[in-house]
N, C-alpha and C positions, 0 to 999 in steps of 0.2 A: 618540321618548320621549330625552330628554335623557342625554348620556355622564356618568358619575361623573367619569371622569378631564378635567383640564386641563391637564395636565403639557404640555411643550413637545413631548416625543415624540408625545402623542397629538394635540395640534394639527397636528404636522407629517403624520402619518397623513392624518388629515382633508382636508388641501389636496392630497396626495401621489395618494390614491385619487378625487381628484374630488368627495369630498361637501361641501366648503366650499370657497368662494371668495374671501371677505371675512371680516374681522373680525365681522361681523355674523351670517355663517353660524354661526362657531366659536362664538359668544355661543349661538347659538340651540339648536346642537348638545351643547353641554356645561352648559348653565346656570349657567356661570361667569358673574362680572361683567366688563363691559367694561374695567374696569383691569387686571385680571388677564388676560384675553386679549390686550390692548394689549402688557403688560409680557413676556409669553411669546412672541408675533409680534417682537417689537422684538428678543428674543435672538437667535430664529431668524435672522430678517435679519441681523444682524450677525454669527453664524455663518456667512453665505452661503448657508443652506438654504433660505430661501424671499426671494422677490425681489415688490418690489409694482411695478404697472404698469396701465395704463388704467383705466379707470370702468366700474362696471357699471350695471344698470338701477336708475332710482331708483324707489322706490316712495312717492315722496312728500315726502322729502325730499333731502337732498344724495345723488347719486349716490356708492354706496361705492368704495373703492380696492381694486382686483383684487387677490390674490394669487395667486402660482404657486411651484410647486416649482422649486428649481436645479438641475437635473439635473446642469449641468455643474459642482458644486462640488468636485468630483473624479472620481474613476473606480475602476473595480473590475477583478480581472484574474478571469478565469472560467475554468478547467483542467477539460476532459471527458476523463478517462483510461477508454481502453478496454481489451479483452483484445489487439487487434491495431491500437490506433490512439492518435492523441495529438491534441487540438485545444485550442489555447490563444486567448482575444480578451480584449480590453481592452473594457470598454463604458465608459456613463457612469451616473448615480447611478439611470437609469428602466430601464436595461438593453440601450437601445440598443448594437450594435455597433459600434464605430469602427473596429477593424481585427482581423483573426482569420488564423490560421495554423495547419497540421495535418499530419499525415504519417502513413503507417505506422510503431507499433513494438511492439515484442514486451514484454507488460507482465513475462513471465516473466524478463527480463535483470537485475531487479531493481532495487530502489529509487533506488540511487546512480547507477546510469547513466539510468533514465527520467528521475529530477527533474532531473538536469543537462540534458538535452532541453529539460525543460518549462523549466527557468531560461532556456536559450538563447532559447526560441520566445517566453518573454514579454517579454525585451529587445526583441525582434523587434518584437513588436506595439506596445508603447510606443513605439518609436521611428518606427514608420509613422504612428503616431496623434499624434505631433508632443508627448508627453507623457514626463515622468520616474518614475522609483521614489518620487519624493517626493510625486507626485499620485497615489500609489493608496493608495484608504482602507481597502481590505478585500480578501481573496483568497477565490475558492471554488473548492473541488475537488471533482470526483466522482468515485469509482473503483469498478470493478467486483467489490466484495466488501464483507464486513458493516463496519463502521465504529463504534468507541466515540465519539461524536458531541461529548463533553464533551472529551475530547484531540486527535480527528484521527487515531486511531490505527487500524488494519485490526487485525481479530480472526479469525484463523485463516482467512485468504480463499482457498477451494479454487483458483483460477487463476491467484494471484499469488504463486507462491514467493519465500520470503525476505522479503515485506512485514508478515510478523506481527506488530504491538506497534512497527511503524516510526515513528518520529515525524514525521508528513509536514509537519506546520506550520514544523520546524524548517530544512527545504530555502528558505523564503521570508523568511528573514532579514534582507536585503537593503532590504524595503520597511517595515519597522518599523511593521507594522500588524496587525490579527487577520487569522486564517486559520482559513476553517471548511473541515473534510471531511466528505463524506457517500458513502454508497452511492451507486451512481449512477441506481437508477431513483428513489429518492428526489428526488435532482436533478432528473431528466426530468418527475418529477412537478411539481415548482415549475416548469418549463418550460413546459408544457401550460397552469396554470390562469391565467396573465396575474398582470399586477402592479397591476390595477385595484380589488383586494380583494374577491377572488371568494367567495361563502360556500359553494361548493358543497361536496359531500362525494362523492369521486369514487375510483377505484381506478386506476394506470398501471401497466399488466403490460407488462413488456419481455421479449419472447421473441426471444432470441439462443442465444449459446453456452450460457447457462442460462435459467434463469427466473427473475424476481422482480417484487414488486410496491410500487409505493409508495402508500401512502396518505394520502391529504388529509381532514383532518376541518374542517369549517367554514372551507374555504381555506387551512388548515395544514398541514404535513407530519406527521404522526404516527409518532413515533420508538418508541415504548414505552420500557421501563423501562431498556434498556441500549444501544439502537440498533438492534436486530434484528428490529424489527415489518415484516411484508410479505415474511418469506423464505418465500415460499410453492413455492420452486423443489424444498424438501424436504418437502413433505407425500406421504404414503404415498397410491399409487392403485392399484388392482387393476387386472389384465390380464384382458381376456374370455378368452384363451387359459389363462390359470392360469400362463405363463412368470413367471421371476424376472428382472429385471436387476439389476445391482450397479452404483450410483451412484459416481460420485467421492467422495462424502464417507463412503462405506464401509457405508450403509445400502441396503436393495433396495428396487427399484420407486418411488423417489422420481417426482415429478412431472417433473422435470429430466430423469432417466434413461430417462423415457418418451415426452416429446413437446418435449423441447429440441430446439436445433440440431445438437447432435451426433449425439442419437438419430436425430432425421429424414436425418441424412447417412448413419449406420450402416443404418437400414431400407432406404434407397433402395441403398444399393449392392447388400446384400442381396437387393433385387430386380431384381439386374442393370441398374440406371440408370448411363447414361457420366455418373458426378458425382466431382468431385474435391472441392467445398468444399459446402456449406450455402447457399452464393449460387448455384450451379448447379442444386441442386434446386429453389430457389426460382423461379427462371429458367425452368425446364422447368414447374413449374405455372403460372405466369403467360403462358405461351405454350401452354396444353391439353395439356400432356401427359398422355394418363389417369391412368396408375401413379401420378404426381407428385402429380397432383391430389388423389387418394386418400390418399395418405400426409400431406399437409398438412390435409386435411378431419378424418381420423382424430386428427391432433396437437390440432386444433382442438377435435373433441370431449372430448378427454381433457383437456386445458386447461379446458375448458367446465364438465367436472363439479365441478372444483375452486372454478372462480368462481362456481359455482350457490351452494357454501355459503356462499360470501364475502357472494352477493347476499342470501342468506336472513338472513345473521348480522349484516351492516352497511349494507345498503340503500342503497347508493350512487345519487347522480342518473345517473353516467355510468361507464361503462370504456374506457378507451383503451388501444388495443393499440401498442406500438412495439419497435424491434430489427429485426435483421435477417430473422428468419421470418417478422415482420409485415407484412413489405414484399410477402408472399405475395396481400395482400390479402383478397379476396371468397372463395376457398375455406376460408381458416383461419376468416374471420369467418363464414363458413356453418356451419361446425364449433361454433364456440364458442357461436353463437346458438341452434342447435340444441339444445345440452346444457343452457345458462343458462334459457332459456325453458322447457325441459322440465321441468326439477328446482328451479326458484324458485318462490316461494311467488309467486301470482297478484299480491298486494299490492305485494310488493317490486320485481316485475319488471314492472308495471303502465305505468310511465313512463321505466324505464332505457332509456339510449342505451349501445350499444355500437360503437365506431368505431374506426378507424385513426387515430393521428397524423397530422396534417396538415403538420409539420415535424420528421420525426424525426431529420435531421441536424444542426437546431439545438437541440431542446430540451437537450439537455446542456448546451451552452456558455451558455445565454439562464437555464437552471434554476441552474446555479453561479454566475451571475452574480447572481440574485435571492436567492438561499440568501445570499450574502455582502451584497447591501444590505438585506435584512430582518435581520439579526442587525446591520450597522452601524448602523442608523437606527431600533433598538428603543430604547422608553421610557430604560431605562438608560442606553444609549451617547448619545443624542441628549441626555439630563442634564446628562453630563460634557461633551459639546462646545460646549453652550450656556453651562456654567459657566466654560468656560476663555476665556470673553470678555469 
């Protein structure tokens, strides 16, 4: 069925995602006239966003000239800020990493100090890739807290003292380009779905210090009215023993307070395990320690009860687990699957996949890059880019 849009941005997306490889393909996809398509393609070529090269297979007439997306028309900066780490990458416009650097950092030292370090690392990766600030088309930033996407400002982030309402985009003034900021789990979700136009519905669940969920609808992040969709860490859950646990948000028995990383560490210490960090608990579990295994599996069951409700409500194709606790792998998945499949409606769970991320260390940076690229190359932005030529 033909698309109703033959804008320059729509044509570019068809080529970027592999749905079209020639002008003839674009005519067939959009139903627009050859003259209209050729004029738009010429604009995209003039803006260096498309390139011509090679000949396609002939169907009886003259072989078509092939079109391809010029991913080197510019670059984007991708920033993955965590509670205890910062990673910065520069990528081309297909989200291929050209250079990257990162190290531990404490997000609680505040926005000025952290963003000054981000700026230093950004200049470092650009120099390593042989690029300049003028080559940067867009910046994507993921942060470990709620964000008002329209302004790029964090909103009362529990583990980011001093960051509330801070104008993060203002820290990137030297680049004179758009800056997009989102919750780290939404960014990771974009990193999981790929750049080739996935149309799947999925949930990406990060289990680390806290618990969050990125919601992908038809291949795009669903952020909700104010940008807080997916904050499952503060859904109420009951405990079989009837005890209450106070969450850092001030409420009782939030999912995060029962099954998040800090809860796992608290319960492991209470059980007498020799652990100092959540990573220690995960290490014991992956090496067969019985008590650690049971703690991780129980956390999985608790998380699974919440995910089962989401499966019934949202009916996703996949659930992808990521974050530090997710590195425990099989025991966490076993607990999650047990609860999800027991509590979900058969139709909703029939073809559901529940897996651990294959690239948890990279998904934040790749997702931040993809967020910046998708916003930079949306239809309105491409209309401006092509009109400037």
